Each structure stands twice: as C-alpha cells, then as structure tokens.
ZASEMAR-859388 format. One line per field, with one value per residue (C-alpha): residue in three letters; x, y, z; residue number from 0. Coordinates in Angstrom, 2 decimals, m for minus. Layout:
<sites>
residuo: [ALA	...] $
X: [X	...] $
Y: [Y	...] $
Z: [Z	...] $
num: [NUM	...] $
</sites>
This chain:
<sites>
residuo: [MET	TYR	SER	SER	PHE	LYS	ARG	LEU	LEU	ILE	GLY	ARG	PRO	LEU	LYS	THR	HIS	GLU	LEU	GLY	GLU	GLN	LYS	LEU	THR	LYS	LEU	LYS	ALA	LEU	ALA	ILE	LEU	SER	SER	ASP	ALA	LEU	SER	SER	VAL	ALA	TYR	GLY	THR	GLU	GLN	ILE	LEU	ILE	VAL	LEU	ALA	THR	ILE	SER	THR	LEU	ALA	PHE	TRP	TYR	THR	ILE	PRO	ILE	ALA	ILE	GLY	VAL	LEU	PHE	LEU	LEU	ALA	ALA	LEU	THR	LEU	SER	TYR	ARG	GLN	ILE	ILE	PHE	SER	TYR	PRO	GLN	GLY	GLY	GLY	ALA	TYR	ILE	VAL	SER	LYS	GLU	ASN	LEU	GLY	ILE	ASN	PRO	GLY	LEU	ILE	ALA	GLY	GLY	SER	LEU	LEU	VAL	ASP	TYR	ILE	LEU	THR	VAL	ALA	VAL	SER	ILE	SER	ALA	GLY	THR	ASP	ALA	ILE	THR	SER	ALA	PHE	PRO	ILE	LEU	HIS	GLU	HIS	ASN	VAL	PHE	ILE	ALA	VAL	MET	LEU	VAL	ILE	PHE	ILE	THR	ILE	LEU	ASN	LEU	ARG	GLY	LEU	THR	GLU	SER	ALA	ALA	VAL	LEU	ALA	TYR	PRO	ILE	TYR	LEU	PHE	VAL	PHE	ALA	LEU	VAL	MET	LEU	ILE	PHE	VAL	GLY	MET	PHE	LYS	ILE	ALA	THR	GLY	GLN	VAL	SER	PRO	GLN	LEU	HIS	THR	SER	ILE	GLY	THR	PRO	VAL	ALA	GLY	ILE	SER	LEU	PHE	LEU	LEU	LEU	ARG	ALA	PHE	SER	SER	GLY	CYS	SER	ALA	LEU	THR	GLY	VAL	GLU	ALA	ILE	SER	ASN	ALA	VAL	PRO	ASN	PHE	LYS	ALA	PRO	ALA	ALA	LYS	ASN	ALA	ALA	ALA	THR	LEU	ALA	LEU	MET	GLY	PHE	ILE	LEU	ALA	VAL	LEU	PHE	SER	GLY	ILE	THR	PHE	LEU	THR	TYR	TRP	PHE	GLY	ILE	ALA	PRO	LYS	GLY	ASN	GLU	THR	VAL	ILE	SER	GLN	ILE	ALA	ALA	GLN	THR	PHE	GLY	ARG	ASN	PHE	LEU	TYR	PHE	PHE	VAL	GLN	GLY	THR	THR	ALA	LEU	ILE	LEU	VAL	LEU	ALA	ALA	ASN	THR	GLY	PHE	SER	ALA	PHE	PRO	MET	LEU	ALA	TYR	SER	LEU	SER	ARG	ASP	LYS	TYR	MET	PRO	ARG	MET	PHE	SER	ILE	ARG	GLY	ASP	ARG	LEU	GLY	TYR	SER	ASN	GLY	ILE	ILE	PHE	LEU	SER	ILE	ALA	SER	ILE	LEU	LEU	ILE	ILE	ALA	PHE	LYS	GLY	LYS	THR	GLU	HIS	LEU	ILE	PRO	LEU	TYR	ALA	VAL	GLY	VAL	PHE	ILE	PRO	PHE	THR	LEU	SER	GLN	THR	GLY	MET	SER	MET	LYS	TRP	LEU	ARG	GLU	LYS	PRO	LYS	GLY	TRP	ILE	GLY	LYS	LEU	ALA	ILE	ASN	LEU	ILE	GLY	ALA	LEU	ILE	SER	PHE	LEU	VAL	LEU	ALA	ILE	LEU	PHE	VAL	THR	LYS	PHE	HIS	GLN	VAL	TRP	PHE	VAL	ILE	ILE	PHE	LEU	PRO	ILE	VAL	VAL	TYR	THR	PHE	TYR	GLN	ILE	LYS	LYS	HIS	TYR	SER	ALA	VAL	GLY	GLU	GLN	LEU	ARG	LEU	SER	LYS	HIS	ILE	GLU	GLU	GLU	ILE	LYS	GLY	ASN	ILE	PHE	ILE	VAL	PRO	VAL	ALA	GLY	ILE	THR	THR	VAL	VAL	ASP	ARG	SER	ILE	ASN	TYR	ALA	LYS	SER	LEU	SER	ASP	GLN	VAL	ILE	ALA	VAL	TYR	VAL	ALA	PHE	ASP	LYS	GLU	ASP	GLU	LYS	LYS	MET	GLU	LEU	GLN	TRP	ALA	GLU	LEU	ASN	ASN	GLY	VAL	ARG	LEU	VAL	THR	LEU	TYR	SER	SER	TYR	ARG	SER	ILE	LEU	HIS	PRO	LEU	CYS	LYS	PHE	LEU	GLU	THR	ILE	GLN	ALA	LYS	ALA	THR	GLU	LYS	HIS	TYR	MET	VAL	THR	VAL	LEU	VAL	PRO	GLN	PHE	ILE	PRO	LYS	LYS	ARG	TRP	HIS	THR	ILE	LEU	HIS	ASN	GLN	SER	ALA	LEU	LEU	ILE	ARG	ALA	ARG	LEU	LEU	TRP	GLN	LYS	ASP	ILE	VAL	VAL	SER	THR	LEU	PRO	TYR	LYS	PHE	LYS	LYS] $
X: [83.81	85.47	82.47	80.55	82.59	82.91	79.07	78.71	81.29	79.99	77.11	75.72	76.99	74.81	73.89	75.02	71.96	71.43	74.23	71.46	70.44	73.68	74.30	74.39	71.64	72.17	72.15	73.93	76.60	77.26	77.84	80.54	81.99	82.26	83.61	87.15	86.17	84.04	86.30	89.08	86.65	87.94	91.63	91.55	91.67	93.42	96.13	96.35	96.39	99.72	100.96	99.84	101.43	104.70	104.37	101.84	98.52	97.59	97.92	95.18	92.76	94.38	92.33	89.54	90.88	92.98	89.96	87.80	90.56	90.22	86.29	87.27	89.24	86.45	84.38	86.67	87.57	83.27	82.60	85.72	84.75	81.01	81.97	84.52	81.62	79.79	82.62	83.75	80.44	82.84	84.86	88.23	88.06	91.52	93.84	91.37	90.91	95.05	95.53	92.95	93.96	97.61	99.09	99.74	101.92	100.34	97.64	99.75	100.76	97.61	96.36	99.85	99.26	95.55	96.12	99.01	96.74	94.11	96.62	97.61	93.64	93.02	96.39	96.15	92.45	92.11	95.27	93.99	91.08	92.32	93.87	91.31	89.96	93.06	93.11	89.41	90.29	94.42	94.71	94.19	97.51	100.14	97.39	97.10	98.42	95.98	92.94	93.86	94.20	90.82	89.35	90.76	89.58	86.35	85.49	87.45	84.71	81.73	82.88	83.16	79.49	78.69	78.22	74.93	75.18	78.45	76.99	73.77	76.07	78.31	75.74	74.34	78.14	78.07	75.67	75.41	78.64	77.28	74.47	76.38	78.62	75.83	74.27	77.65	78.09	74.34	74.77	78.06	76.50	73.92	75.70	77.71	74.90	73.46	76.73	77.70	81.18	82.96	84.32	87.92	89.11	89.67	92.40	90.14	90.53	93.13	95.51	99.34	101.44	104.91	106.80	103.70	105.06	103.37	105.50	103.99	100.20	100.80	102.32	99.20	97.24	98.61	97.97	94.28	93.70	94.47	90.46	89.82	91.39	88.65	86.74	88.18	86.87	82.74	84.24	86.00	83.36	80.39	79.56	78.72	75.50	71.69	71.08	71.06	74.78	76.27	73.48	72.99	77.11	77.30	74.26	75.98	79.24	76.87	75.69	78.89	80.74	77.75	78.25	81.97	81.92	79.38	81.05	84.81	83.37	81.56	84.50	86.73	84.58	84.51	87.88	88.75	85.62	86.43	89.88	91.51	94.87	96.55	97.30	99.25	96.74	93.28	92.05	90.71	87.02	87.27	87.90	85.32	82.33	84.05	83.06	79.76	78.38	80.71	81.54	78.47	76.74	76.70	80.47	80.83	78.46	80.76	83.87	82.77	81.36	83.94	86.31	83.77	84.24	88.08	88.17	85.00	86.67	89.08	85.74	86.39	89.70	87.95	85.35	87.39	90.64	89.06	87.16	90.35	92.42	89.65	89.88	93.75	93.38	91.18	94.09	96.36	98.06	97.30	96.84	93.75	92.44	91.30	88.57	86.81	84.16	83.51	80.34	78.92	79.31	82.19	85.53	87.04	90.89	91.02	89.66	91.50	94.39	93.78	93.27	96.83	98.48	97.34	97.74	101.31	101.57	99.88	102.21	105.82	104.68	103.38	99.81	102.06	101.27	101.37	104.30	102.74	99.78	102.39	102.07	98.83	98.44	100.99	99.24	95.95	97.37	99.39	95.96	93.97	96.46	96.45	92.75	92.44	94.93	93.77	89.97	91.47	93.52	89.97	87.74	90.89	90.34	86.73	85.64	81.77	78.98	80.11	83.62	85.11	83.17	84.27	87.82	87.89	87.02	89.72	92.19	91.47	91.79	94.81	96.67	95.76	96.05	99.61	100.15	99.27	101.82	104.92	104.53	104.26	107.16	109.35	107.97	107.77	110.67	112.07	109.19	107.86	110.97	110.13	107.45	109.93	111.19	108.61	106.15	108.49	108.65	105.36	104.76	107.74	105.53	102.64	104.86	106.03	102.64	101.75	104.57	104.06	100.21	101.33	103.54	101.40	98.49	100.90	102.13	98.24	97.12	96.39	98.73	98.18	101.74	100.19	102.20	103.84	101.52	101.71	102.42	102.40	102.28	105.53	104.50	107.05	105.63	107.96	107.96	108.70	108.03	105.70	102.58	98.65	99.00	101.68	100.29	97.02	99.17	100.94	97.94	96.23	99.25	99.19	95.87	96.14	99.96	102.24	105.33	105.35	108.26	108.73	111.23	113.05	115.06	117.64	119.79	122.03	123.02	121.63	118.14	118.75	119.13	115.96	113.47	114.64	114.27	110.90	109.96	111.13	108.68	106.04	106.81	103.70	105.60	106.39	110.67	111.70	114.69	116.43	118.39	121.12	121.09	124.01	122.99	119.44	118.01	114.70	114.29	117.87	118.22	114.89	114.68	118.01	116.56	113.17	115.32	116.85	113.48	112.14	115.05	114.31	110.67	111.05	112.50	110.00	107.15	105.88	104.58	106.29	103.64	104.52	102.17	102.42	100.88	99.76	97.05	95.09	94.74	91.15	91.79	93.33	95.59	97.46	99.10	101.74	102.74	103.69	106.13	105.20	107.52	104.51	103.49	107.53	107.84	104.29	106.00	109.53	107.77	105.95	108.57	110.17	109.51	106.71	106.20	102.73	102.33	99.35	98.08	96.46	95.18	94.05	92.12	92.42	89.12	90.75] $
Y: [123.90	125.73	125.89	126.95	129.97	130.87	130.95	132.85	135.74	135.91	133.85	131.03	130.32	131.61	129.82	130.84	132.11	134.55	136.74	138.81	139.90	140.57	143.45	147.20	149.75	153.44	154.62	151.82	151.62	155.68	154.72	151.21	153.13	157.05	156.86	157.19	160.57	161.94	161.79	163.84	166.59	166.20	166.96	168.66	172.07	171.86	170.21	173.99	176.01	174.13	175.04	178.55	179.07	178.61	182.03	184.13	183.85	187.38	184.19	182.40	183.78	181.56	178.63	179.87	180.10	177.02	175.07	176.32	174.38	171.10	171.58	171.97	168.49	166.89	167.83	166.41	163.18	162.84	163.06	160.96	158.02	158.58	157.42	154.82	153.31	153.35	151.87	149.26	147.94	145.35	146.64	147.32	151.39	152.47	149.26	148.24	151.47	151.83	148.38	148.51	152.23	152.61	149.13	146.22	148.00	151.03	148.62	147.02	150.38	151.70	148.59	147.93	151.65	151.27	148.13	149.36	152.86	150.33	149.04	152.08	153.45	151.30	151.35	155.42	155.78	153.38	155.12	158.68	157.32	155.43	158.97	160.67	158.09	158.27	162.09	162.37	159.27	160.12	156.96	154.37	156.32	153.83	150.84	152.48	149.81	147.27	149.75	149.69	146.11	145.26	148.18	146.45	143.14	144.24	145.91	142.53	140.47	143.05	142.62	139.44	138.81	140.17	143.73	144.13	143.59	145.61	148.37	148.24	148.36	151.37	153.44	155.18	156.78	157.94	160.12	161.21	162.52	164.39	165.52	166.73	168.84	169.79	171.02	172.79	174.49	176.01	177.06	178.73	180.49	181.66	183.57	185.22	186.14	187.63	189.53	187.46	186.34	189.74	189.93	191.04	187.85	186.63	189.05	190.03	188.10	189.64	190.92	191.46	188.81	189.29	186.07	184.00	182.13	179.66	177.38	177.41	178.06	174.90	172.63	173.94	173.03	169.41	169.23	170.17	167.61	165.01	165.48	163.42	160.36	157.47	159.03	156.02	153.64	153.14	152.69	149.49	148.14	148.72	144.77	145.42	147.60	146.08	145.86	148.44	148.41	151.07	153.04	153.08	153.97	156.46	157.59	157.03	158.31	161.88	161.80	161.62	164.09	166.62	165.91	165.69	169.48	170.52	169.73	170.64	174.18	175.01	173.88	175.81	178.67	178.62	178.43	181.46	183.67	182.28	182.88	179.89	178.69	175.41	173.71	171.07	169.51	170.75	170.02	172.88	170.72	171.19	175.10	175.58	173.32	175.38	178.91	177.57	175.83	176.44	173.78	171.90	168.48	169.89	170.66	166.82	165.29	167.14	165.61	161.94	161.86	162.74	160.31	157.50	158.16	158.65	154.78	154.01	155.06	152.10	150.10	151.98	149.68	146.53	147.32	148.03	145.99	142.90	143.62	145.19	142.01	139.64	141.89	141.50	137.48	137.10	138.22	135.96	138.70	137.57	134.53	132.91	132.65	135.91	135.29	132.66	133.94	132.83	131.87	135.12	135.34	138.38	137.91	136.71	135.95	139.73	140.85	138.67	139.87	143.83	142.83	141.26	143.70	146.77	145.24	144.81	148.21	149.45	147.76	148.09	151.86	151.67	153.17	156.44	156.21	159.79	160.33	157.54	160.32	161.48	158.16	157.66	160.85	159.49	156.18	157.66	160.30	157.47	155.89	158.80	160.41	157.12	156.59	159.89	159.49	156.09	157.46	160.54	157.93	156.10	158.94	159.43	156.40	155.32	158.64	157.95	161.01	163.59	162.73	166.13	166.66	163.60	164.20	167.59	166.15	163.34	165.44	168.49	166.03	164.07	167.12	168.62	164.96	164.76	168.13	167.23	163.95	165.93	168.79	165.75	164.28	167.46	169.05	165.71	163.38	162.81	161.06	159.47	158.25	154.97	154.58	154.77	151.24	149.88	149.70	148.19	145.24	145.10	145.01	142.54	140.25	140.33	139.11	136.13	134.91	135.72	133.61	130.67	130.25	130.75	127.57	125.92	126.29	125.47	121.82	121.05	121.81	118.79	118.13	116.10	114.18	110.91	109.42	106.20	103.81	102.96	99.02	98.51	99.69	99.17	100.08	100.53	100.56	102.18	100.17	100.61	97.13	94.08	95.54	95.36	98.50	97.16	93.91	95.67	98.27	94.80	93.33	96.37	97.11	93.30	93.68	96.01	95.20	92.08	94.13	95.25	95.82	96.62	99.19	99.38	101.93	100.79	102.88	100.04	96.53	94.49	96.16	95.31	91.83	91.33	93.35	90.70	87.57	88.45	88.97	85.67	84.47	86.65	84.90	87.23	86.82	90.24	91.20	93.37	96.03	97.27	100.57	101.58	104.74	105.95	109.75	107.90	109.68	107.96	110.25	110.76	106.84	106.10	108.46	107.57	104.11	105.36	107.81	104.14	102.46	105.61	105.24	101.26	101.55	104.62	101.97	99.68	102.27	101.56	104.40	103.96	104.38	105.09	103.46	104.99	103.41	105.63	105.09	107.65	108.26	107.88	111.49	114.42	115.61	112.28	112.57	114.56	111.47	109.79	110.30	112.14	110.13	108.97	113.03	113.85	111.22	112.49	116.15	115.50	113.03	115.29	117.36	114.05	113.69	111.27	109.68	109.20	109.25	107.32	107.07	104.24	105.35	102.88	104.18	103.24	102.54	102.81] $
Z: [116.78	113.56	111.56	114.33	115.32	111.37	111.08	114.35	113.00	109.43	108.66	107.01	103.42	100.79	97.90	94.52	93.11	95.88	94.73	93.23	96.69	97.47	95.02	96.52	95.63	95.25	98.48	100.32	97.14	98.50	102.11	101.31	98.37	99.37	102.54	101.58	99.47	101.61	104.65	103.24	103.41	107.27	106.08	102.44	103.31	106.34	104.09	101.93	104.71	106.58	102.94	102.82	106.86	105.84	103.88	105.99	107.59	104.61	102.44	103.79	100.94	98.28	99.90	98.07	94.01	95.12	96.42	93.26	91.41	93.12	92.30	88.94	88.74	90.87	88.00	85.21	87.32	88.26	84.60	83.52	85.62	84.82	81.05	82.31	84.41	80.91	79.00	81.02	83.13	84.11	86.68	86.80	86.56	85.50	85.64	82.70	80.52	80.75	79.87	76.68	75.25	76.45	76.65	78.92	80.97	81.69	83.10	85.75	86.52	87.36	88.44	91.06	92.25	93.11	94.36	97.13	97.39	98.94	101.58	102.51	102.27	105.49	107.21	107.17	107.61	110.90	112.45	111.83	113.44	116.40	116.47	116.98	119.43	122.15	121.93	123.26	125.33	126.45	129.49	125.36	123.97	124.72	123.05	119.85	117.47	119.92	118.96	115.37	114.66	116.23	114.29	111.13	112.26	112.74	109.37	107.95	109.69	108.64	104.98	104.70	106.02	102.56	100.75	101.80	105.83	105.82	103.73	106.04	109.32	107.69	106.03	109.12	110.13	106.47	106.59	110.13	108.96	105.73	108.08	110.43	108.50	106.40	109.39	110.64	107.33	107.53	110.42	109.82	106.78	108.55	111.09	108.77	107.04	110.31	111.04	113.61	112.72	112.18	108.91	110.67	110.90	106.87	105.22	101.84	98.55	96.80	99.48	98.45	99.81	99.80	99.18	97.63	93.91	91.77	92.89	96.18	95.35	93.22	95.91	98.39	95.18	95.35	98.85	98.36	96.23	98.82	98.93	95.65	96.97	96.54	93.91	91.35	93.78	92.30	88.80	90.11	91.61	89.17	88.98	92.88	91.80	91.06	87.56	85.68	87.18	85.14	85.66	88.95	89.68	87.51	89.62	92.79	91.12	90.53	94.02	95.91	93.43	94.49	98.33	97.90	96.58	98.60	101.82	100.54	99.64	102.60	105.07	103.05	102.58	106.45	107.41	105.57	106.75	110.44	109.77	111.01	110.81	111.50	114.56	115.80	118.22	116.97	113.57	111.46	111.76	115.63	115.42	112.98	115.07	118.18	116.66	115.25	117.69	121.22	123.37	123.17	122.22	118.90	118.75	120.24	117.69	114.91	116.38	116.95	113.22	112.57	113.71	112.81	109.12	109.40	110.56	108.29	105.09	105.20	104.06	100.29	100.24	101.69	98.85	95.65	96.41	96.24	92.81	91.18	92.55	90.76	87.78	87.31	88.60	85.69	83.67	85.48	86.74	90.42	92.18	90.88	94.27	94.62	91.57	94.31	96.04	99.56	101.67	101.99	97.95	98.27	97.11	101.15	99.47	98.41	101.93	103.81	102.12	102.16	106.33	106.71	104.66	105.97	109.93	109.19	107.95	111.18	113.01	110.96	111.26	115.16	114.20	112.91	108.95	108.61	106.31	103.86	102.97	100.26	99.00	99.41	97.16	94.43	94.41	93.35	90.58	88.87	88.09	87.92	85.09	82.96	83.39	82.05	79.01	78.16	77.81	75.40	73.49	73.29	71.95	69.49	67.76	68.10	67.40	68.60	68.49	70.57	70.74	71.01	74.25	75.75	74.68	76.01	79.46	79.35	78.46	80.79	83.66	82.19	82.21	85.85	87.34	85.61	86.84	90.50	90.08	88.79	91.82	94.27	93.07	92.87	95.97	98.44	96.55	99.86	100.69	97.60	96.20	96.83	94.78	91.72	93.18	94.50	91.36	89.06	91.37	91.50	88.15	87.96	90.25	87.52	84.71	86.77	88.09	84.10	82.91	85.38	84.19	80.56	81.01	83.21	80.47	77.88	79.67	80.33	77.07	74.64	71.51	68.72	69.91	71.74	74.57	74.99	75.95	79.75	79.96	83.90	87.37	90.12	93.51	96.28	99.70	102.50	105.86	109.40	110.68	110.50	111.56	110.53	108.45	106.41	105.38	104.68	101.97	100.67	100.02	98.62	96.27	95.16	93.88	91.69	90.55	90.58	90.63	94.43	96.05	99.82	101.12	104.77	105.66	108.73	110.84	112.18	110.53	113.57	112.94	109.07	109.91	111.86	109.45	106.62	108.99	109.97	106.66	105.23	108.16	106.52	103.43	101.61	97.99	97.72	97.60	100.68	99.85	102.92	102.96	105.40	106.23	107.85	109.08	110.42	107.55	105.93	103.04	101.37	100.79	99.99	97.65	95.56	95.28	93.51	91.49	89.90	89.81	88.05	85.78	84.72	85.09	81.95	80.04	79.78	79.58	83.64	86.50	89.55	92.60	96.33	98.20	101.73	105.05	107.54	110.37	111.80	115.57	116.66	118.63	116.94	120.09	119.55	116.42	118.41	119.91	116.96	114.18	111.16	108.35	106.27	105.86	105.34	102.68	100.99	100.99	100.03	97.04	95.55	94.01	92.63	88.71	86.94	90.79	91.79	95.81	97.39	100.54	102.21	105.69	108.76	110.97	114.95	116.78	120.17] $
num: [0	1	2	3	4	5	6	7	8	9	10	11	12	13	14	15	16	17	18	19	20	21	22	23	24	25	26	27	28	29	30	31	32	33	34	35	36	37	38	39	40	41	42	43	44	45	46	47	48	49	50	51	52	53	54	55	56	57	58	59	60	61	62	63	64	65	66	67	68	69	70	71	72	73	74	75	76	77	78	79	80	81	82	83	84	85	86	87	88	89	90	91	92	93	94	95	96	97	98	99	100	101	102	103	104	105	106	107	108	109	110	111	112	113	114	115	116	117	118	119	120	121	122	123	124	125	126	127	128	129	130	131	132	133	134	135	136	137	138	139	140	141	142	143	144	145	146	147	148	149	150	151	152	153	154	155	156	157	158	159	160	161	162	163	164	165	166	167	168	169	170	171	172	173	174	175	176	177	178	179	180	181	182	183	184	185	186	187	188	189	190	191	192	193	194	195	196	197	198	199	200	201	202	203	204	205	206	207	208	209	210	211	212	213	214	215	216	217	218	219	220	221	222	223	224	225	226	227	228	229	230	231	232	233	234	235	236	237	238	239	240	241	242	243	244	245	246	247	248	249	250	251	252	253	254	255	256	257	258	259	260	261	262	263	264	265	266	267	268	269	270	271	272	273	274	275	276	277	278	279	280	281	282	283	284	285	286	287	288	289	290	291	292	293	294	295	296	297	298	299	300	301	302	303	304	305	306	307	308	309	310	311	312	313	314	315	316	317	318	319	320	321	322	323	324	325	326	327	328	329	330	331	332	333	334	335	336	337	338	339	340	341	342	343	344	345	346	347	348	349	350	351	352	353	354	355	356	357	358	359	360	361	362	363	364	365	366	367	368	369	370	371	372	373	374	375	376	377	378	379	380	381	382	383	384	385	386	387	388	389	390	391	392	393	394	395	396	397	398	399	400	401	402	403	404	405	406	407	408	409	410	411	412	413	414	415	416	417	418	419	420	421	422	423	424	425	426	427	428	429	430	431	432	433	434	435	436	437	438	439	440	441	442	443	444	445	446	447	448	449	450	451	452	453	454	455	456	457	458	459	460	461	462	463	464	465	466	467	468	469	470	471	472	473	474	475	476	477	478	479	480	481	482	483	484	485	486	487	488	489	490	491	492	493	494	495	496	497	498	499	500	501	502	503	504	505	506	507	508	509	510	511	512	513	514	515	516	517	518	519	520	521	522	523	524	525	526	527	528	529	530	531	532	533	534	535	536	537	538	539	540	541	542	543	544	545	546	547	548	549	550	551	552	553	554	555	556	557	558	559	560	561	562	563	564	565	566	567	568	569	570	571	572	573	574	575	576	577	578	579	580	581	582	583	584	585	586	587	588	589	590	591	592	593	594	595	596	597	598	599	600	601	602	603	604	605] $
</sites>
C-alpha cells in the first residue's frame, strides 16, 4: 500500500542511466532557478520607497539613482557568477569558491548562510504568497498556516517527482508573470509617452529634500538590494543543466539578469512617474496596475500572476538547497544521506529536509515571517561578499589571460556587497543580531560532522597491524521459556559452535526453580544460566552477565555472539499483542562493545 501511494505521488523509480533525461534545458532552468530572483521585483522598489517615505514624498525621486546603483550591483554579480560557473562547473557556488580561495572557515560560513537562506526563502515566499491569497479571499485568513503548509507540501511533491516534471509545471506561471509585468511596463510607458499620465504626479529629479542624508540613502539602497536575492542559485546548480552544462548555465544566468534588470527598472520608473507611495494595505505593483489598466481583468491578471510567483519563488530553494547540501556532504560536512539520489534521481533527502525545516518555521511564526526578511537579505549578502572576494583572490593568485578585467568585476562586486552587508548590520542590528550567534553554531556543527567521519574513516582503515586470530565463538541465547522457537534457536547455535549458553531472567525464585527443572528434563546438552532480577528488568542482569563472559572470552581470543530468538506474527497488527523483548535486547546490545548480535526469526503460519 505504501509503495502504491508513493508511486502515485512521485511516479515510478528511474534508472541511473536515465539521469541525462532529468537535466534541464535553458528555458526550464530559467523557470525553476530564477523564480526567487524574478519574484523580488514585486517588492524590491517598494522596500526603497518605505525607507525614503520616512523623510518625505519629495524624496521619492531618489528611487531612480538608487535603482541605478542596484542595477550596477546586479551587473557585477551576474558577470561574477558567470565567471564562477565556468571556473567551478561542479556546482557549489559561493561555498566552493570561498573554501578553495579563502579557506575552510569562510567556505563553511558561505555554505551555512546559503543553507539557512534557502530555508528562509521557502518560508518567506510561501507566507507572502499565502497572504496574497487570503487578501483576495479574506474568509481564508484564519487558515493562513494550514494553506502555507499545504503549499510547501505541494511544491515538495513536485520536486520529488524530478527536475523536468517540476520545471514543466512551474514554467507556465513564471513566464506568465514575466509577460504580465512586461505588458504592464509597456502599456504604462505608452501612456506616459502619449501624455495620458500627468507629469505633476512626481517631483523632478534633483529637487532638494530637507533632512536627506547619505546614511538614509545607503539604507534605502541596501533595502532595494533585496531585489537581488536568488541571483546565486544558478551557480549552485550547474550540474543540473544539459550538456554543455557550464555554457547553458551561463546563458541562463545572463538571461535571468537581463529580465530582472528590465522588470526592476521598468517598475521603478513607473513608480516614480506615477507618484506611487507605499501603502499598508496595497502593494506598489497593485497601485501601478490599477492606474495603468483600471480595476479590470488585466489588473487581476497582474495581481494573480504576482501572487503565484511569490509562492513559486520557494522553488528556487528546493532546486539550490539539495545541490549545496550535496556539495557539503561530499566534503563530509553534512550527513551522507544528502549525497544520495532518490527514486526520481533528485537529491530527495535534501528536498524533504528543506520542506520539514520550512514548515516548522512557518508554524513557529504562525505564517507571519515578515521580520525574517532582514535575515533573509543578510543570508544572501554574506556569501555574495565572500564569493566575490574569493574570486578576486583567485585572479590575483593565478593571473590568467585577461585577469585584470576579471579582477575588477569581482572586486567591485565584493566592495558593494560588503557595503550592503555592513549597512544591513548597522541599520537593522536588532533584527539580524541572531546571525552572529547562529552562524558559528552552524559552522561548529559542520566541524563536528567532519570530525565524526574522520574518526570513522580512521577506525575502518586497514592497517599493517594484524589482530589476534579469533579461536572460537561463544553463543549466548536468551530464552523466555521452553518453546519451539527456543529449541530451534539452541539447535542452530549448536550447529555453529560447541560453546552455547542459554540465559533465562527470572522475576521470582519459584519461577527460577521451575525453569531449571524444565530445562533439566529437556536434556539438550546446553548449559542454562538463570539470572534473578529484583526489579523486573531483563536488560540489566543480562548485560552484567555478558560483561563477565566478554572479559573471559577476550582472554582466550573468543568472540561472543548473542543469538536472539524472535517470532514473527502472520499479520502485522498482531505485533502489538506481544512483548517486544527481542527488539529491546537487540537495541541495547548494539551499543555493547565487541559483542555480535544476531536474530533468528520464526514466522507463524496462522
């Protein structure tokens, strides 16, 4: 039943050689890896206006030079990550770049920041999309958390079905959103060009504004840089592209950067020209659409696609998180389960982990994750800064052909990213201070995982030292009475060794004597040891006995094997009708040093 349900949800398992069929084309990759970056257009300009509004509406003309600064940083990041794609086609993005050029600690900081950021991407995007849905249908508002969780589960299932299937489903909403905004920008520009929009709605560029300061402008710039979240996702997922992977990934990144630049600059210009001010109950996109189209079908088309992409922006996290977790797992900084491909050839453990973490975040914050957005931005600009710095160090060290131009691109990107990061910390420290505590914990966890794998490897590695030869085996068989199962287990142990001991734990003296008499009558040639338990515990006296046997066996170079008899009911629900003593014994003895634990099952026929 479980297998059938699983097949229904995620489809039939794929063979390993079908991996090539799960690679992404440029158009599908653009949809599945760019949703986060493109969706940020919906709130990037608004974040700038919110800061400027603290001074005056006269200051809104500053959105134009600030937007130019954001576009400049976008160009620097796009060119930089293009260089990363060709330099590190195995994927990993900022983590690999920082680790190889700046050292392990910067690499782990970049990797940890991105992992947390992808979890926040899912939680914030889904919550924002849910808010858009419940705003349209207020009756659903009290079910915000439930709707958000269902949306996460839906996107999780899509991703578990494989990259190509999820891309095929998600491509339509992404391209519809791009079409809707391009149409909005085109019609808005047409109305401006034909004089249908009054020039009195906005202040002229260069108008003096009392109270404006460089600090406030830098703060507005850093807020506007939230439009750049998700730019790095393509560099993390290069192995998911069809061959030639690096070339296709670079082309996709360039196309994403171009579309993002067009949409962001268009929306910013319309916002300025229409004199749009931020409102608590209506987004900037909604106001532009209302002034451009009126409250008609086209308005609702723009709003609907915007709400849809805000939900689907979470898919960038589902695409990039498993690949980054794979890179960390490959280097033994994360559990090996993240390096295993699932039935549909995706890194399903990473997808499921991301889903659970984001659901827990949504539930913990009751679907209101707005105050996590500053953390979201910090989580992006830490790896931005480290990756740009890392690439700068790479060009300085290697000095390949044209390295000065490459160095200039990365150095400018590093300086601007660091500036944005510093401003975020200074202006929003009360919201982002948690990063200072949380990131060291994440890095410490990475090191502990690495330490464990190193210790395991050291202990499993073959050495020239030859262990003492094992001369024999002592079988210990815990018994609960005289039964067919016990008799079969004793005979099996005797076939493997001439040293077999049966052990019975009694809870009262009368029961102990009764068992000894029954065993003597059985006369099977095996010694019975009865242990008395004053506190009705089987495990404690058995473990104490095994310690004694183990000490003597070690002196004579013998192994100790505990053979646990266990009967298996015909129907699974019958299991709850019986004590699980065999299960408890096995679980406890697995931690006992130098003792082999074996199970002999006996299946009932009725």
